[in-house]
C-alpha positions in Angstrom: -30.7 -23.0 11.9 -29.9 -20.0 9.9 -28.1 -17.2 10.9 -29.7 -13.7 11.1 -27.8 -10.9 9.5 -28.3 -7.8 10.7 -29.5 -4.5 8.5 -25.9 -3.4 8.7 -24.3 -6.2 7.8 -26.7 -7.1 5.1 -25.8 -3.2 3.5 -22.2 -3.9 4.5 -22.4 -7.1 2.0 -24.3 -5.4 -0.7 -21.8 -2.4 -0.4 -18.6 -4.5 -0.8 -20.1 -6.2 -3.6 -20.6 -3.2 -5.5 -17.1 -2.1 -5.0 -15.9 -5.5 -6.1 -18.2 -6.1 -9.2 -18.8 -2.3 -10.2 -16.1 -0.3 -9.1 -13.4 -3.5 -9.5 -11.6 -2.5 -6.4 -9.2 -5.0 -4.8 -10.0 -7.7 -2.0 -7.5 -5.4 -0.1 -9.3 -2.4 -0.8 -12.9 -3.9 0.1 -11.4 -5.0 3.4 -10.1 -1.5 4.0 -13.6 -0.3 3.5 -15.2 -3.0 5.2 -13.0 -2.2 8.5 -13.5 1.4 7.9 -17.1 0.7 8.2 -17.5 -1.5 11.0 -16.1 1.5 13.2 -18.7 3.7 11.5 -21.6 0.8 13.3 -19.4 0.1 16.5 -20.1 3.9 16.9 -23.6 4.2 15.9 -24.3 1.3 18.3 -28.1 0.7 18.2 -29.2 4.0 16.4 -30.1 2.9 13.3 -28.1 4.4 10.0 -30.8 6.2 8.5 -31.2 8.6 11.8 -27.9 9.3 11.7 -27.1 13.3 11.5 -23.8 15.5 10.6 -23.9 16.3 14.5 -23.6 12.4 14.9 -21.0 12.1 12.5 -19.2 15.1 14.3 -18.9 13.7 17.2 -18.0 9.9 16.2 -15.1 11.7 14.3 -14.1 13.9 17.2 -14.0 10.7 19.3 -11.9 8.8 17.2 -9.5 11.7 17.0 -9.5 12.1 20.6 -8.6 8.0 20.9 -5.1 9.5 18.7 -6.6 8.5 15.1 -4.6 11.2 12.7 -6.5 12.9 9.9 -4.9 11.3 7.4 -6.8 8.5 8.9 -10.0 10.1 9.5 -10.1 11.5 6.1 -9.8 8.3 4.8 -12.8 7.1 7.1 -15.3 9.8 6.0 -14.6 9.6 2.4 -15.3 5.3 3.3 -18.3 6.4 5.5 -19.8 9.0 2.4 -19.2 6.5 -0.2 -21.0 3.9 1.7 -24.0 6.8 2.4 -24.3 7.6 -1.4 -24.4 3.7 -1.8 -27.6 3.8 0.7 -29.2 6.2 -0.8 -28.8 5.0 -4.3 -30.0 1.3 -3.8 -31.9 1.8 0.1 -34.0 4.7 0.0 -32.1 6.9 2.1 -32.7 11.0 1.7 -29.5 12.1 3.6 -26.0 11.7 3.8 -25.1 13.1 7.1 -20.9 12.7 6.1 -21.3 15.2 3.2 -19.8 18.9 3.2 -17.7 17.5 6.8 -13.8 17.3 6.7 -11.2 15.7 8.9 -9.3 17.6 10.9 -5.7 18.4 9.4 -2.5 16.7 10.7 1.0 17.6 10.3 2.5 16.9 7.0 4.7 13.6 7.4 7.0 12.6 4.9 6.8 8.8 3.4 10.1 7.0 5.3 12.7 5.7 2.8 15.5 3.1 3.5 19.0 4.5 2.3 20.4 2.8 -0.1 22.7 0.1 2.0 19.4 -0.8 3.9 17.5 -1.5 0.6 20.4 -3.6 -0.5 20.7 -5.7 2.9 17.2 -6.1 2.9 17.0 -7.4 -0.9 20.3 -9.2 -0.2 18.3 -12.3 1.0 20.1 -15.9 1.5 18.1 -18.5 -1.1 18.7 -21.5 1.1 15.1 -22.6 1.0 11.9 -22.2 -1.4 10.3 -19.8 1.0 13.6 -17.5 1.1 14.0 -17.8 -3.1 10.5 -16.9 -3.2 10.5 -13.8 -0.7 13.9 -12.6 -2.5 11.8 -12.5 -5.7 9.3 -10.6 -3.9 11.2 -7.9 -2.2 13.9 -7.6 -5.7 10.4 -6.9 -7.1 9.2 -4.3 -4.9 12.3 -2.7 -4.5 13.3 -2.8 -8.5 9.4 -1.9 -9.8 8.0 0.0 -6.8 4.6 -2.3 -6.7 1.7 -1.9 -4.2 1.2 -4.7 -2.0 -2.2 -5.6 -3.8 -0.7 -5.1 -6.9 2.0 -7.6 -6.2 0.0 -10.1 -4.4 -2.6 -10.3 -7.9 0.5 -10.8 -10.4 0.4 -14.1 -12.4 3.4 -15.4 -14.2 2.0 -14.4 -17.7 2.5 -10.8 -17.1 5.9 -11.3 -16.6 8.0 -10.3 -19.8 11.8 -11.4 -18.5 13.4 -11.4 -22.0 12.1 -7.5 -22.7 12.4 -6.9 -18.6 8.9 -5.8 -17.8 6.1 -6.5 -15.6 2.4 -5.6 -16.6 0.6 -4.2 -13.2 -2.8 -3.6 -12.7 -3.2 -1.0 -10.1 -6.0 1.5 -8.6 -9.1 1.5 -10.6 -8.1 -1.2 -12.5 -5.4 1.0 -14.6 -2.7 -1.2 -16.3 0.8 -0.1 -16.8 3.9 -1.6 -18.0 6.6 -1.1 -14.9 10.7 -2.1 -15.9 12.1 -4.9 -14.1 15.8 -4.6 -13.2 18.3 -7.4 -13.5 19.0 -8.3 -9.9 14.8 -8.9 -10.3 14.9 -10.8 -13.0 17.6 -12.8 -11.7 15.6 -13.3 -8.9 12.3 -14.0 -10.4 14.0 -16.6 -12.9 15.2 -18.9 -9.5 11.6 -18.3 -7.8 9.8 -19.6 -11.2 12.0 -22.5 -11.7 11.0 -24.1 -8.6 7.1 -22.3 -8.4 5.2 -25.1 -10.1 6.6 -27.7 -7.4 4.9 -25.5 -4.9 1.8 -24.2 -6.7 -1.5 -26.4 -6.6 -2.4 -27.3 -10.2 -4.1 -24.5 -12.0 -3.2 -22.1 -9.5 -2.6 -18.9 -11.9 -0.6 -16.6 -9.0 3.0 -15.6 -9.8 3.6 -15.8 -5.8 2.1 -19.1 -3.3 2.2 -19.9 0.0 3.3 -23.1 0.9 0.0 -24.8 0.6 0.1 -23.4 -3.4 -2.6 -20.9 -2.9 -2.0 -17.3 -4.1 -0.1 -15.8 -1.0 -1.8 -13.2 0.8 -1.5 -9.5 1.4 -0.3 -10.2 5.4 2.0 -13.3 4.6 4.1 -10.8 2.7 3.7 -8.1 5.3 5.2 -10.5 8.1 7.6 -12.2 6.1 9.0 -9.0 5.3 9.2 -7.6 8.7 10.8 -11.3 9.9 13.6 -10.7 7.6 13.9 -6.8 8.2 15.3 -8.4 11.8 17.0 -10.9 10.3 19.1 -8.2 8.1 19.6 -6.1 10.9 17.5 -2.8 9.6 16.3 -1.1 12.2 13.4 0.5 10.6 9.7 -0.9 10.8 9.9 -2.2 7.6 6.8 -2.9 5.2 6.5 -3.5 1.7 5.2 0.6 0.8 8.6 1.3 2.7 10.2 -0.5 0.0 8.2 1.2 -2.8 9.1 4.5 -1.3 12.6 3.7 -1.2 12.5 2.9 -5.0 10.8 6.5 -5.9 13.1 8.2 -3.5 16.2 6.0 -4.9 15.2 6.6 -9.0 14.5 10.0 -8.4 17.8 11.0 -6.9 19.3 8.9 -9.5 17.7 10.4 -12.5 15.6 13.6 -11.3 12.5 12.4 -13.8 9.8 13.3 -11.6 7.5 12.4 -14.6 9.0 8.9 -14.8 8.8 8.0 -11.4 5.1 9.4 -11.7 4.3 6.6 -14.3 6.2 3.9 -12.8 4.4 4.2 -9.1 1.0 4.6 -11.3 0.0 7.8 -9.8 -2.8 9.6 -11.6 -1.4 13.1 -10.2 2.0 14.3 -10.3 1.3 16.1 -7.1 1.0 12.9 -5.1 5.0 12.1 -6.8 6.2 15.1 -5.7 6.5 14.5 -2.2 9.4 12.6 -3.1 11.1 15.8 -4.1 10.9 16.3 -0.5 13.1 13.0 0.7 15.3 13.7 -2.2 16.2 17.4 -0.8 16.5 15.6 2.5 19.2 13.0 1.2 21.0 16.2 -0.9 21.2 18.3 2.3 22.8 15.5 4.2 25.1 14.9 1.3 25.9 18.7 1.4 26.2 18.8 5.6 28.6 15.6 5.4 30.7 17.0 1.9 30.8 20.4 1.7 33.3 22.5 3.5 31.8 25.6 4.2 29.0 23.0 5.9 31.8 21.5 7.6 33.5 24.5 9.0 29.9 25.9 10.2 29.3 22.2 12.5 32.9 23.0 13.8 31.9 26.4 14.9 28.3 25.6 16.7 30.0 22.4 18.5 
């Protein structure tokens, strides 16, 4: 018996196919869009999408905000809903986008968290006594060496590595390709992984990083392995792939002061996105000042 697909599910399948085929979005990005749109379907309940008006969307956003969803998450969700309605207007005859012109409530600006250099070193200094540990060390070293996004890393193939030149070719957001340098520690870890990869990977598997079954590793597995290793290595922060990306950007900026170079390596379209790391850098310098400058020490003593 053929399962009956609801109109919303049919629209969602078509939209996700369009994002993948036309917009060239990664599977992970498409999954995020799907999750945001399922919130819309749940909130709308029995109300058809074509009948939703701006006051409905305002109420839904208010409900989500009252449950603790922050401004950035709501803005992302509104963007997904708005794009979905544009698709429905273009391909399915809807005449109105109820999300047009709406803005999410603002949240206080928060700086991305970063590990200290010592914590980052502990995070990548893994024992290499099992094939999984050898793979994980290569993954973590690559994150910290080159500042890759999670989707960029799991989608890598060995042909995109040039270990002799110390480079990796990365396909980022919007299918934009960039060349990112590899540090020597990352090169050594990748060489160790490549030496055993073929014995684990399935025949004709193109992925650089594979799981125990020999297929391309999933983003979720990388997240879980990193969280487990964080506990093992004594890192008190909530360790996740983006934390190593933030740490890479912060530490490179602290060492070089070259904001434009960090922008290029991270694959940011706008330097304004990269500028947040200047604030992290200032925080780091402030701590150094407070710990080392004689006048800062005097001030601390006077206030105690």
